[in-house]
C-alpha positions as semicolon CSV with decimal commas, in nm:
position;residue;x (nm);y (nm);z (nm)
1;M;-3,508;8,118;-0,596
2;I;-3,218;7,909;-0,718
3;G;-3,207;7,750;-0,408
4;L;-3,574;7,634;-0,421
5;L;-3,492;7,492;-0,776
6;L;-3,148;7,308;-0,650
7;R;-3,302;7,160;-0,336
8;P;-3,529;6,896;-0,532
9;W;-3,186;6,816;-0,763
10;A;-2,971;6,824;-0,453
11;S;-3,224;6,612;-0,288
12;R;-3,230;6,360;-0,585
13;Q;-2,833;6,343;-0,605
14;L;-2,835;6,277;-0,218
15;Q;-3,085;6,002;-0,250
16;L;-2,880;5,852;-0,547
17;A;-2,572;5,897;-0,380
18;N;-2,723;5,701;-0,071
19;E;-2,827;5,450;-0,293
20;L;-2,501;5,390;-0,489
21;E;-2,346;5,380;-0,114
22;T;-2,604;5,101;-0,011
23;R;-2,571;4,925;-0,331
24;S;-2,156;4,938;-0,283
25;R;-2,203;4,818;0,079
26;I;-2,410;4,544;-0,011
27;A;-2,150;4,436;-0,304
28;W;-1,863;4,454;-0,084
29;E;-2,063;4,249;0,195
30;N;-2,158;4,003;-0,067
31;R;-1,788;3,970;-0,170
32;A;-1,664;3,928;0,178
33;C;-1,937;3,646;0,238
34;A;-1,773;3,457;-0,066
35;A;-1,445;3,504;0,033
36;E;-1,520;3,355;0,348
37;R;-1,706;3,067;0,194
38;T;-1,441;3,035;-0,040
39;R;-1,188;3,027;0,263
40;D;-1,360;2,765;0,451
41;L;-1,409;2,546;0,153
42;A;-1,042;2,561;0,107
43;W;-1,000;2,498;0,470
44;S;-1,237;2,182;0,435
45;Q;-1,047;2,070;0,112
46;I;-0,697;2,095;0,311
47;S;-0,818;1,917;0,570
48;N;-0,979;1,660;0,359
49;Q;-0,661;1,612;0,175
50;N;-0,494;1,594;0,526
51;R;-0,685;1,284;0,601
52;V;-0,653;1,102;0,315
53;I;-0,285;1,174;0,322
54;Q;-0,269;1,022;0,671
55;E;-0,493;0,725;0,541
56;Q;-0,234;0,666;0,240
57;S;0,061;0,689;0,489
58;T;-0,068;0,413;0,723
59;T;-0,193;0,195;0,394
60;I;0,162;0,267;0,289
61;A;0,318;0,142;0,607
62;A;0,105;-0,129;0,640
63;L;0,194;-0,251;0,304
64;R;0,576;-0,206;0,369
65;S;0,549;-0,413;0,663
66;Q;0,359;-0,696;0,474
67;L;0,634;-0,669;0,203
68;A;0,883;-0,702;0,451
69;D;0,702;-1,019;0,604
70;A;0,685;-1,176;0,263
71;E;1,035;-1,114;0,187
72;V;1,120;-1,307;0,501
73;L;0,896;-1,578;0,436
74;Q;1,007;-1,639;0,082
75;E;1,371;-1,646;0,219
76;R;1,274;-1,923;0,456
77;L;1,100;-2,100;0,166
78;E;1,397;-2,074;-0,051
79;Q;1,624;-2,203;0,244
80;S;1,358;-2,484;0,306
81;V;1,356;-2,554;-0,068
82;V;1,757;-2,598;-0,052
83;A;1,758;-2,773;0,249
84;G;1,493;-3,016;0,115
85;R;1,718;-3,065;-0,203
86;H;2,014;-3,128;0,051
87;E;1,800;-3,397;0,228
88;L;1,652;-3,557;-0,082
89;A;1,997;-3,583;-0,226
90;R;2,132;-3,710;0,088
91;E;1,850;-3,975;0,093
92;M;1,917;-4,075;-0,281
93;R;2,288;-4,155;-0,185
94;L;2,169;-4,344;0,120
95;R;1,947;-4,568;-0,053
96;A;2,175;-4,614;-0,357
97;M;2,449;-4,717;-0,119
98;H;2,212;-4,954;0,065
99;A;2,073;-5,089;-0,305
100;D;2,475;-5,174;-0,342
101;R;2,507;-5,333;-0,015
102;C;2,208;-5,528;-0,065
103;E;2,329;-5,632;-0,424
104;T;2,678;-5,722;-0,275
105;A;2,509;-5,940;0,011
106;A;2,285;-6,116;-0,227
107;A;2,568;-6,184;-0,463
108;L;2,797;-6,326;-0,142
109;D;2,498;-6,534;-0,021
110;D;2,479;-6,690;-0,359
111;A;2,826;-6,743;-0,397
112;D;2,828;-6,909;-0,068
113;R;2,538;-7,114;-0,151
114;D;2,685;-7,214;-0,480
115;K;2,988;-7,302;-0,282
116;A;2,784;-7,488;-0,029
117;L;2,644;-7,688;-0,301
118;E;2,935;-7,753;-0,482
119;N;3,115;-7,889;-0,142
120;G;2,822;-8,078;-0,078
121;S;2,791;-8,245;-0,398
């Protein structure tokens, strides 16, 4: 008689245990799926970060190359300016010497002309 009374209770307990196990299994499966999604998202982010780092490395290398080229051009410009200043100073000296010679030559010509006029008079 007790067996008959316990059978529905035991059956209900077994049913509850099965439901609990099913819910527990579903919960663990959901956690596993969530963990997989999290892992996939993390790998995706890592991959994107690696791509960005590679692009930045390429950009930095290009900028370094441009900077080196600019430094070379700056040095050449400075050398050109210095050379231009030397050339300009040389040209100005030559012009000054030429002007001095011209004044001296003109003065000599005037003196010769004055002598010729004195001798001719």
